[in-house]
C-alpha positions as CSV (number, residue, x, y, z in Angstrom):
1,X,87.5,80.6,117.7
2,X,91.1,81.6,116.9
3,X,93.0,81.5,113.6
4,X,96.5,82.6,112.9
5,X,96.9,84.3,109.5
6,X,100.0,85.0,107.5
7,X,98.8,88.5,106.7
8,X,96.0,90.2,104.9
9,X,95.7,92.9,102.2
10,X,94.0,95.2,104.7
11,X,95.1,97.0,107.9
12,X,93.1,96.4,111.1
13,X,93.1,97.9,114.7
14,X,94.4,95.6,117.4
15,X,92.0,95.7,120.5
16,X,94.9,94.8,122.8
17,X,97.1,97.9,122.1
18,X,94.8,100.0,119.9
19,X,97.6,100.2,117.3
20,X,97.4,99.2,113.6
21,X,98.0,95.7,112.5
22,X,99.6,96.6,109.2
23,X,98.6,94.9,105.9
24,X,100.8,91.8,105.3
25,X,101.8,91.3,108.9
26,X,101.1,87.9,110.4
27,X,98.6,88.1,113.2
28,X,95.7,86.4,115.1
29,X,92.0,86.6,114.2
30,X,89.6,85.8,117.1
31,X,85.8,85.7,117.2
32,X,83.1,84.2,119.4
33,X,82.3,80.5,118.7
34,X,78.6,80.9,119.4
35,X,77.1,81.2,116.0
36,X,73.7,80.0,117.2
37,X,73.4,83.1,119.4
38,X,74.1,85.3,116.4
39,X,77.7,85.8,117.3
40,X,80.8,84.7,115.3
41,X,80.1,86.4,112.1
42,X,82.5,88.6,110.2
43,X,81.6,91.7,112.2
44,X,82.6,89.9,115.5
45,X,86.1,89.1,114.3
46,X,89.0,90.9,115.9
47,X,92.5,91.1,114.5
48,X,95.2,91.1,117.2
49,X,99.0,91.4,117.0
50,X,100.4,88.0,118.0
51,X,102.2,89.3,121.1
52,X,99.0,91.2,122.2
53,X,96.9,88.1,121.9
54,X,99.5,86.1,123.9
55,X,99.5,88.8,126.7
56,X,95.7,89.4,126.7
57,X,95.3,87.6,130.1
58,X,98.0,89.7,131.7
59,X,96.9,93.2,130.6
60,X,93.8,95.2,130.0
61,X,92.9,97.0,126.8
62,X,93.7,100.7,126.9
63,X,90.5,102.7,127.7
64,X,89.5,104.8,124.6
65,X,89.6,108.1,126.5
66,X,93.3,107.5,127.3
67,X,94.4,106.9,123.7
């Protein structure tokens, strides 16, 4: 599932670039659609910068040890 949001009062970490999605910045929230398998709850949601979400198929996330 994917939802575009106009901003939120909280900052999040983008899994695409590992940078902060600042509070109030419009972005994309994505989560698994398979709620029957126990996925798709609030803990499964990821907040992405809109450009990172758009480029997710063309790039890989930065490995944690390189950050």
